[in-house]
LUMTORBA-113013 format. One line per field, with one value per residue: residue in one letter; chain; residue number from 1; x, y, z of N, C-alpha, C, CB in turn. Coordinates in nm, 2 decimals, always signed. Glycine has a CB too. Example, Ala and Ser with C-alpha at 12.3 -4.5 7.8 and 13.67 -1.06 7.14 Angstrom:
REM residues 2
residuo	(A/S)
cadena	(A/A)
num	(1/2)
n_X	(+1.32/+1.28)
n_Y	(-0.57/-0.22)
n_Z	(+0.78/+0.71)
ca_X	(+1.23/+1.37)
ca_Y	(-0.45/-0.11)
ca_Z	(+0.78/+0.71)
c_X	(+1.32/+1.29)
c_Y	(-0.33/+0.00)
c_Z	(+0.78/+0.79)
cb_X	(+1.13/+1.41)
cb_Y	(-0.45/-0.06)
cb_Z	(+0.90/+0.57)
This chain:
REM residues 86
residuo	(M/E/L/S/R/N/E/T/A/Q/L/N/R/V/I/A/A/L/Q/K/F/V/V/K/H/S/K/A/A/T/G/S/T/G/K/Q/N/A/R/K/P/E/H/R/I/R/R/S/G/K/E/L/A/A/F/R/K/M/L/V/A/E/R/K/K/G/V/P/V/A/T/L/A/K/R/H/G/I/S/T/T/Y/I/Y/Q/L)
cadena	(A/A/A/A/A/A/A/A/A/A/A/A/A/A/A/A/A/A/A/A/A/A/A/A/A/A/A/A/A/A/A/A/A/A/A/A/A/A/A/A/A/A/A/A/A/A/A/A/A/A/A/A/A/A/A/A/A/A/A/A/A/A/A/A/A/A/A/A/A/A/A/A/A/A/A/A/A/A/A/A/A/A/A/A/A/A)
num	(1/2/3/4/5/6/7/8/9/10/11/12/13/14/15/16/17/18/19/20/21/22/23/24/25/26/27/28/29/30/31/32/33/34/35/36/37/38/39/40/41/42/43/44/45/46/47/48/49/50/51/52/53/54/55/56/57/58/59/60/61/62/63/64/65/66/67/68/69/70/71/72/73/74/75/76/77/78/79/80/81/82/83/84/85/86)
n_X	(-8.53/-8.32/-7.99/-7.79/-7.51/-7.31/-7.38/-7.34/-7.06/-6.98/-7.06/-6.90/-6.65/-6.68/-6.71/-6.46/-6.29/-6.38/-6.31/-6.03/-6.00/-6.09/-5.91/-5.67/-5.71/-5.76/-5.51/-5.37/-5.49/-5.41/-5.15/-4.97/-4.78/-4.69/-4.44/-4.25/-4.07/-3.89/-3.73/-3.41/-3.13/-3.09/-2.84/-2.52/-2.27/-1.93/-1.67/-1.33/-0.99/-0.85/-1.09/-1.27/-1.16/-1.19/-1.47/-1.54/-1.43/-1.58/-1.84/-1.79/-1.74/-1.99/-2.15/-2.04/-2.13/-2.39/-2.58/-2.85/-2.82/-2.99/-3.07/-2.83/-2.77/-2.98/-2.94/-2.69/-2.71/-2.63/-2.59/-2.72/-2.57/-2.32/-2.24/-2.24/-2.03/-1.81)
n_Y	(+8.01/+7.94/+7.92/+7.96/+7.78/+7.96/+8.19/+8.10/+8.06/+8.32/+8.44/+8.30/+8.39/+8.66/+8.64/+8.53/+8.74/+8.94/+8.82/+8.82/+9.10/+9.17/+9.03/+9.16/+9.42/+9.39/+9.32/+9.55/+9.73/+9.64/+9.69/+9.51/+9.38/+9.15/+9.12/+9.14/+8.95/+8.94/+9.15/+9.31/+9.37/+9.71/+9.85/+9.75/+9.57/+9.59/+9.38/+9.36/+9.24/+9.21/+9.24/+9.08/+8.83/+8.79/+8.79/+8.57/+8.36/+8.39/+8.32/+8.05/+7.95/+8.00/+7.83/+7.58/+7.57/+7.52/+7.69/+7.77/+7.79/+7.96/+8.15/+8.27/+8.39/+8.57/+8.74/+8.85/+8.95/+8.81/+8.56/+8.22/+8.04/+8.15/+8.10/+7.82/+7.77/+7.82)
n_Z	(-14.62/-14.87/-14.98/-15.27/-15.42/-15.50/-15.36/-15.10/-15.10/-15.14/-14.91/-14.72/-14.80/-14.73/-14.45/-14.38/-14.45/-14.27/-14.03/-14.05/-14.05/-13.79/-13.62/-13.70/-13.62/-13.35/-13.25/-13.31/-13.14/-12.89/-12.91/-13.00/-13.26/-13.36/-13.46/-13.28/-13.19/-13.39/-13.39/-13.39/-13.17/-13.06/-13.08/-13.18/-13.01/-13.03/-12.96/-12.88/-12.87/-12.55/-12.41/-12.57/-12.54/-12.27/-12.26/-12.41/-12.25/-12.02/-12.13/-12.19/-11.94/-11.81/-11.96/-11.89/-11.63/-11.67/-11.77/-11.99/-12.35/-12.49/-12.30/-12.24/-12.49/-12.53/-12.31/-12.35/-12.61/-12.84/-13.10/-13.09/-13.23/-13.23/-12.96/-12.96/-13.13/-12.97)
ca_X	(-8.45/-8.21/-7.89/-7.72/-7.37/-7.23/-7.41/-7.27/-6.92/-6.95/-7.07/-6.78/-6.54/-6.70/-6.68/-6.32/-6.23/-6.42/-6.24/-5.90/-6.01/-6.10/-5.78/-5.57/-5.74/-5.75/-5.37/-5.33/-5.55/-5.33/-5.01/-4.89/-4.77/-4.65/-4.30/-4.16/-3.96/-3.80/-3.65/-3.27/-3.09/-3.08/-2.71/-2.43/-2.15/-1.82/-1.57/-1.20/-0.87/-0.87/-1.23/-1.33/-1.11/-1.26/-1.61/-1.55/-1.40/-1.70/-1.94/-1.76/-1.76/-2.13/-2.20/-2.00/-2.22/-2.52/-2.67/-2.89/-2.76/-3.09/-3.06/-2.70/-2.78/-3.07/-2.88/-2.58/-2.74/-2.55/-2.67/-2.69/-2.47/-2.19/-2.21/-2.21/-1.90/-1.70)
ca_Y	(+8.08/+7.86/+7.99/+7.88/+7.75/+8.08/+8.28/+8.05/+8.08/+8.46/+8.47/+8.24/+8.49/+8.78/+8.60/+8.51/+8.88/+9.01/+8.76/+8.88/+9.24/+9.17/+8.99/+9.26/+9.54/+9.36/+9.32/+9.69/+9.80/+9.60/+9.74/+9.39/+9.38/+9.02/+9.12/+9.17/+8.85/+8.95/+9.27/+9.30/+9.47/+9.84/+9.88/+9.63/+9.59/+9.52/+9.36/+9.33/+9.23/+9.15/+9.23/+8.97/+8.70/+8.77/+8.76/+8.43/+8.28/+8.40/+8.24/+7.91/+7.92/+7.99/+7.70/+7.47/+7.57/+7.47/+7.80/+7.74/+7.88/+8.06/+8.25/+8.35/+8.46/+8.68/+8.82/+8.93/+9.01/+8.74/+8.45/+8.10/+7.97/+8.20/+8.03/+7.68/+7.77/+7.84)
ca_Z	(-14.72/-14.92/-15.06/-15.38/-15.39/-15.52/-15.25/-14.98/-15.12/-15.12/-14.76/-14.66/-14.82/-14.65/-14.31/-14.36/-14.45/-14.15/-13.92/-14.06/-14.01/-13.64/-13.57/-13.73/-13.54/-13.21/-13.22/-13.32/-13.02/-12.77/-12.93/-13.05/-13.40/-13.40/-13.51/-13.16/-13.18/-13.51/-13.37/-13.35/-13.07/-13.11/-13.12/-13.18/-12.93/-13.09/-12.86/-12.94/-12.79/-12.42/-12.38/-12.64/-12.48/-12.14/-12.29/-12.45/-12.13/-11.94/-12.19/-12.18/-11.79/-11.78/-12.02/-11.80/-11.51/-11.71/-11.81/-12.12/-12.45/-12.53/-12.20/-12.26/-12.61/-12.50/-12.21/-12.40/-12.74/-12.94/-13.15/-13.02/-13.30/-13.18/-12.84/-12.99/-13.19/-12.87)
c_X	(-8.33/-8.12/-7.83/-7.58/-7.28/-7.26/-7.34/-7.12/-6.89/-6.96/-6.95/-6.66/-6.55/-6.67/-6.53/-6.25/-6.26/-6.34/-6.09/-5.89/-6.01/-5.97/-5.67/-5.59/-5.74/-5.60/-5.32/-5.38/-5.46/-5.18/-4.92/-4.89/-4.73/-4.51/-4.20/-4.04/-3.85/-3.71/-3.50/-3.24/-3.07/-2.95/-2.62/-2.31/-2.03/-1.71/-1.44/-1.09/-0.90/-1.01/-1.30/-1.28/-1.17/-1.40/-1.63/-1.52/-1.52/-1.82/-1.92/-1.78/-1.90/-2.19/-2.17/-2.08/-2.36/-2.63/-2.72/-2.84/-2.86/-3.08/-2.94/-2.71/-2.87/-3.01/-2.77/-2.60/-2.66/-2.64/-2.63/-2.58/-2.33/-2.15/-2.17/-2.07/-1.78/-1.66)
c_Y	(+7.99/+7.93/+7.90/+7.86/+7.87/+8.18/+8.23/+8.07/+8.23/+8.50/+8.41/+8.34/+8.61/+8.75/+8.59/+8.65/+8.95/+8.95/+8.81/+9.02/+9.25/+9.13/+9.10/+9.38/+9.51/+9.36/+9.47/+9.76/+9.77/+9.65/+9.62/+9.39/+9.24/+9.01/+9.15/+9.08/+8.87/+9.07/+9.24/+9.40/+9.61/+9.89/+9.76/+9.67/+9.52/+9.51/+9.32/+9.31/+9.16/+9.14/+9.11/+8.84/+8.68/+8.73/+8.61/+8.33/+8.28/+8.32/+8.09/+7.87/+7.90/+7.86/+7.58/+7.46/+7.52/+7.57/+7.77/+7.84/+7.99/+8.18/+8.34/+8.44/+8.59/+8.78/+8.91/+8.98/+8.94/+8.62/+8.32/+8.02/+8.02/+8.12/+7.89/+7.67/+7.77/+7.70)
c_Z	(-14.75/-15.01/-15.16/-15.34/-15.40/-15.40/-15.12/-14.98/-15.09/-14.97/-14.68/-14.68/-14.74/-14.50/-14.29/-14.36/-14.33/-14.03/-13.93/-14.01/-13.85/-13.58/-13.58/-13.64/-13.39/-13.17/-13.22/-13.19/-12.90/-12.79/-12.98/-13.20/-13.45/-13.45/-13.40/-13.15/-13.29/-13.49/-13.33/-13.24/-13.13/-13.15/-13.10/-13.09/-13.00/-12.99/-12.94/-12.84/-12.66/-12.37/-12.44/-12.58/-12.35/-12.16/-12.32/-12.33/-12.04/-11.99/-12.17/-12.03/-11.76/-11.84/-11.94/-11.68/-11.54/-11.75/-11.96/-12.23/-12.49/-12.43/-12.21/-12.38/-12.59/-12.41/-12.27/-12.55/-12.85/-12.99/-13.08/-13.10/-13.26/-13.05/-12.87/-13.06/-13.09/-12.82)
cb_X	(-8.40/-8.27/-7.78/-7.74/-7.32/-7.27/-7.56/-7.30/-6.87/-7.06/-7.20/-6.75/-6.53/-6.85/-6.75/-6.26/-6.29/-6.57/-6.24/-5.85/-6.13/-6.22/-5.73/-5.58/-5.88/-5.82/-5.29/-5.39/-5.69/-5.34/-4.95/-4.95/-4.67/-4.74/-4.29/-4.24/-4.02/-3.88/-3.71/-3.18/-2.96/-3.14/-2.65/-2.39/-2.17/-1.76/-1.61/-1.16/-0.82/-0.79/-1.30/-1.29/-0.95/-1.25/-1.66/-1.45/-1.28/-1.75/-1.95/-1.61/-1.69/-2.20/-2.15/-1.85/-2.23/-2.58/-2.61/-3.05/-2.73/-3.23/-3.06/-2.58/-2.84/-3.20/-2.83/-2.45/-2.72/-2.42/-2.64/-2.82/-2.49/-2.20/-2.33/-2.32/-1.88/-1.74)
cb_Y	(+8.21/+7.74/+8.05/+7.96/+7.64/+8.15/+8.29/+7.89/+8.04/+8.54/+8.40/+8.10/+8.52/+8.83/+8.47/+8.43/+8.95/+9.00/+8.61/+8.87/+9.31/+9.08/+8.86/+9.31/+9.60/+9.23/+9.24/+9.76/+9.76/+9.46/+9.79/+9.26/+9.48/+8.97/+9.22/+9.17/+8.71/+8.97/+9.36/+9.32/+9.42/+9.94/+10.00/+9.59/+9.54/+9.60/+9.24/+9.44/+9.36/+9.23/+9.36/+8.98/+8.71/+8.90/+8.85/+8.40/+8.33/+8.55/+8.27/+7.88/+8.02/+8.11/+7.69/+7.48/+7.71/+7.39/+7.94/+7.74/+7.79/+8.00/+8.18/+8.26/+8.38/+8.63/+8.74/+8.84/+9.15/+8.70/+8.44/+8.01/+8.00/+8.35/+8.04/+7.63/+7.88/+7.93)
cb_Z	(-14.67/-14.99/-14.96/-15.51/-15.48/-15.65/-15.22/-14.97/-15.26/-15.20/-14.71/-14.71/-14.97/-14.66/-14.27/-14.47/-14.57/-14.12/-13.93/-14.20/-14.07/-13.60/-13.63/-13.87/-13.58/-13.17/-13.33/-13.44/-13.00/-12.75/-12.80/-12.99/-13.45/-13.51/-13.62/-13.03/-13.18/-13.63/-13.26/-13.48/-13.00/-13.00/-13.03/-13.32/-12.78/-13.22/-12.77/-13.05/-12.76/-12.31/-12.42/-12.79/-12.46/-12.06/-12.40/-12.56/-12.06/-11.92/-12.34/-12.22/-11.71/-11.83/-12.17/-11.77/-11.45/-11.60/-11.80/-12.13/-12.58/-12.53/-12.06/-12.27/-12.73/-12.45/-12.09/-12.40/-12.74/-12.88/-13.30/-13.02/-13.45/-13.15/-12.74/-13.08/-13.29/-12.76)
């Protein structure tokens, strides 16, 4: 059985669509949506006054100890750029 060029192209499109469908539904079955890394913290903590000064000193001290910026940012719910600005 020999297929024409159009039939081969149609079959390739069907296969690609089915592969996308399988990938999409396998992620949904495991509970993974792929957007977990894009989530922001649920609530924002606003620091002011003495608390803010103490927080900044603590961040600078931890950086001097060699703690990675990504670890600090994730632990305290702040951006890496904020830490680099200190």
